N, C-alpha and C positions, 0 to 999 in steps of 0.2 A: 243286553243287560237284563237281569231279572227285575220284575216289578217290585215295588217296595210294599211295606206292610199295609198302607192305606188301600192298595189295590185288593188285598185279601178281604179287607172289611167291606169294600164296595161290592165285590163279587158275592160275598156271603149275604150282604143285605139284599141284593137283587134276587138271589136264590130264595131267601126266606120270603120276600115279598111275593114272588111268583107263586110259591106254594100256597100262601095265604089267599091270594086272589082267586085261586081255584077252589076255595072253600074247604081246604083240608088242612089239618094240623101238620106242621113240618115233621118229618121223620127225624127225631132228635138223634137217634143212634147213627143214621146215615150222615146227618149233618156234622156230627162230632168227628166221624171218620174223615169226612171231607176236609174239615178244618185242620185236623192233625196232619193229613197228607200234604195240604198246602203249606203248613208251617214247616214241615220237614223239607219240602221242596225249596222254600224260600230261605231256609237256613243254610243251604249249601252255598259256599262262597262262589261268586262268579269266576269261571275259569277252572274250577276244581274238577269238573266232570265234562268229558267230551264223548258223546255217543257217535261212533262211526257208522255210517250207513252200510248196509249189506250190498254186495254186488247184485244188481237186479236188472237183467237185460231189457233194454228198450229195442225191440226187434226191428223196428223200421231202419235202424242204423246199421244193420247187417248187410244191407244192399251195397254191392260194389261191382265193378267191371274188371275181372281178372285179366282180360286181354287188352285193356286200355293202355295206350302209350302216353297218356296225358301225364304231365308232371307239374308240380308247383314250385315256385321259387319263394323262399322265405328270407331273401337278402335284406329286405327292409327291417325285419325283426332282428336279424343278426346285427345290423348297423346300430339299431336302437340299443340292444344289449351291450354291445361293445363300448358305447358311450357312457352307460350308467351302472353297469355291474362292476363292483369293486371286490377285491379279495382282502379280507380283514387280517389282522395280525394272527388270529387263531387258525387261519387257513380256509375258513368258510367264506362264501360269497355273500355280499349285501348289495342293496340297490339304493342309489342316490335319488330318492324320490324328490327331495327338495331342490335338486339341481336341474330337473327336467325343464327345458325351455318350452315356450308356447308353440314354437315351430315343431319341436319334436313331439309334443303332446298331440298336435294335429296329425303328424305322421303316424303316430300310434293308432289314432282313430281311423285313418285311411287304411292302415294294414288290416285292422279288424273288419272294416267294411268290405275290403277285398276278399277276405276269407268268407264272410257271410254271403258273398255273391257266387261262390264256387258251387257248381252242380256236383255235389259230393258223391252221389251214387254212380257217377260216370267214371270215378277214379278207381284205380286198383288199390288193394288193401295196403300195399307198401307206401302209398301216398296219403292214405287216410289217417294212419297213426300219427305222422308228424303234423297233419292238419289239426287234429284234436289236441295234441300236446301243446302246440304253439298257441292255439286259440285259448286254451285254459290259462297258460302263463301270461299271455297278453291281457286277458280279461282281469286276472288277479292284479296285475300291475295297475291297470286302468281304474279298477274300483278303489284301490288304495289312493291313487292320485286324486280321485273324485272327493275323497274325504280327508286328505292329508292337511295338517299333521294329525296323526292318530298313534296311540301307544301300541295297539295290537289290532290285527285284522278282525279279531273277535269283537271289537268294539263297534264295528261297522254293522249295526243291527238293522239290515234292510230286508232280510229274508221274511217271507210270509209266516204267520203263526204267532200266537201270543208269547210262546216261550222260545222262539227261534233265536239262534245265536250266529252272528257273523253274516256274511253276504252269500253264503254258498247255495241257499235255496232260491235266491232271486234270479229271475230270468234275465240274463245279461246280454244275450245275443240271439239272433234269428238265423237259422241254417235251413235252407230249402223250405222256407216258410214256417218252420217249427221253432218256437222259442225254447231256448235251452239255458240251464243254469250250470254253475260250476259242479254242483252235485250230480247233475245229469251227465256231464262229460266224464267225470271220474268214475262214478259208481254205476251208471247205467249204460255206459258206452265203452270206455277204455278197459276197465277191469273185466267185465263179463265177456267182451268180444275177444280181447287179446290174451287174457288169462296169463299174464306175465307179471310176476311180482316186481320186476324192475320198473314197472310203470310208476311205482311210488317214488322212484328216484328221478323221474322225468318231470313230474308236475310239481310246481312250487306254490306253497300257500302263504307266501310273504311273511314267514315267521323264522326266528333264529333257530328253532328246533327242526325246521324243515330241511330236506336235502337241498343242495345248492341249486340256485337259478344259474344255469350255465351261461357263459358269455357268447353263446352261439345258438342259433335255431336248430331244432331237429329237422333233418331232411331225410328223404328216402335213401340217400347215399350214405348218410352217417348214422343211421338209426342204431345199429348194433354197437358201434363205438360210443354213442351218446348214452345208451343204457348201461353199458359196462363201466364207463368212466364215472357215471353218476353213482352206481352201486359201490364201486371201490372207494370213491372219495368220501361218501357218507359213512360207510361201515368203519373205515379207518380213522374217522374223526370221533372225538370223545362223545359228541352228541348222538352218534349212531350206536356205538357199542364200546364199553370199557370194562375192564376187570379191576375191581378195587378190593384188596385184601381177600382175594380168592372168590369174590362175588361178582357175577355178571350183571351189569346194569345196561339196559338197552333203551333205545328210543321207544316211546310209547306207540310209535307206528307199528312196531312188531307185536304189540298187544292188541291195538285196535283192529289190525288187519291180519291177525294170526293165521286165519284161514288161507290167506294168499301165500303164506310162507310155510306151508306144510301142516298147519293146524295144531301144532304142539310146540313145546319148548325145544324138543329134539329137532323139529323141522326148521325152526328159526335158527338154531345154533348151526345146523348143517349149512344153511344159507350163508350165515356169517363166515363160517370157515372157508367157504368157496372164494371169498374176496379178501379176507383178512391177511395182512402182511405184518412183518416185523414182530414187535413185542406182543401185539394182539393175537397174532396167529399162534405164537408159543403159548400164551396164557389160555387160549381157548381149548387147547389139547386136553386139559384136565377138567373142563367145565361140562356138567351134565344137565344143569337147569338154570333158568333165569331167576335172579334174586329180586330184581326191581326194574322199573322203567320210569322214564322222565321225559318231559317235553317243555320247551321254552316258547311260549306264545308271543313274546315280544316281537315287535315289527323288525324285519330284517333291513333296517335303515342304515345307509352308509353316509347320509347327509351330515356334514360337519357344521 
């Protein structure tokens, strides 16, 4: 959450005092610009703006062993998902955070610990993708459980930095001795290494606007089906793409990460057409530009 007005006054007071202690008059013009900038910043309603990180390769995670025959089982994660993922009346999945038992919470911790113990660089690339996707989703569920009940994952303000939003910048796991955050996994590992826009349908940010948290773990054997099913389900749901009175409204994911979908409206629309079915497919035939985008940050909670 954004600091309130008294924080602005405190900061300005500290700034003015520091300048005075140095024996110089404050630069009133610069101070005025600072005050104006802060007032503009703090006048933006919480949740109105979301700045998506760019894909920025963390080179150490490119290491892999293509000849390796090692494989991972994610059956514990699948069992956990099968117990708590629910399909809502609107067709989108939700997670029953409030129903998770103490035993299953311990099982989730054990699964994450098992992933943390994996010598990742000894695995082939086909095993590394499910590793990172499942770790991301398991960590997202765990961080919500740690702070539940909560209205939105964006209210879990544990990331470092004064203006940080949500949990994505917090180091939540340790892999091969390196602490990693959700942002690291998505934007420094998954996106730049695999360069597949369908990654966005595989990772779940615990929000109603996010692509489905599937009822199964990703594995090396089901990766392609997992990605394709995720893309098709999201795009053909109203929160993914819809045409209203001849206007195309898409998920803000396609705005935040436009570069992953061709870098333009045309690229996004071509991607949508690849997976669209039924009425959406017909409606997209006459669409040349995106009119608007939207996203629902409310928690994807299925608890009754």
